[in-house]
C-alpha positions, 0 to 999 in steps of 0.5 A: 668920770664913771663910778666904777672908772673913780673906784678903780682909781682910788684902788689903784692910788690905795694899793700904791699908798699901802707898797709905798708905807710897807702894808702888804697887799694881798694877793690870793692865789687859786687855781684856775676858775674855769675848767679846760673844757670851758677855756677850749670851748671859749676858744673854739678848739677840739683837740688836745694839741693845744691843751698845755698851751691853753693850761697856761693860759687859763691858770695866767688868765685867772692870775690876772682878773685876781689880782684886778680884784684884790680884795675882792676876790673870794679864796673860798671860789672853786670852778663851780662857785666862781660868780659868773662876771668873774669867770666871764672876764677870765674867759675874756682874759684867756681869749685875749692871751691866747689870740694875740698872736699874728694880728694884734690889731682889730683893724686888720681883723686880729684881737681887740687892744688891751684897752679894749679887753680891759674897758670889757673886764671892768663892765662885767666886773661893775655888776658886782661892784658896791659903792659902799665899800669906796 
């Protein structure tokens, strides 16, 4: 088992332990950490017809990645100060949320599976992993 996978497993076990024993799990909520323009560029959208949907997905993607990061997220991050690997992870999740419509299997030419997306996100965020925090 890789170091990151072990850390993620321990992190998940810790969160469950804390939840079961009444210790609050810290949840950071921030405004979306990617701009609407960056999100549209990632999705290759040029018009304004889908802005409401893209806005919803960028909020969802930000919250999903912040939930994943837990205490490694910084409540002072903004669209301009968020670390590149975190912003890229948000864009990966944004793309997955937006495009998982009709074709949902890679074999059918659709989007990657959830497992593939999470593996990509783990790899992006592993660059900021500190083994001393385990």
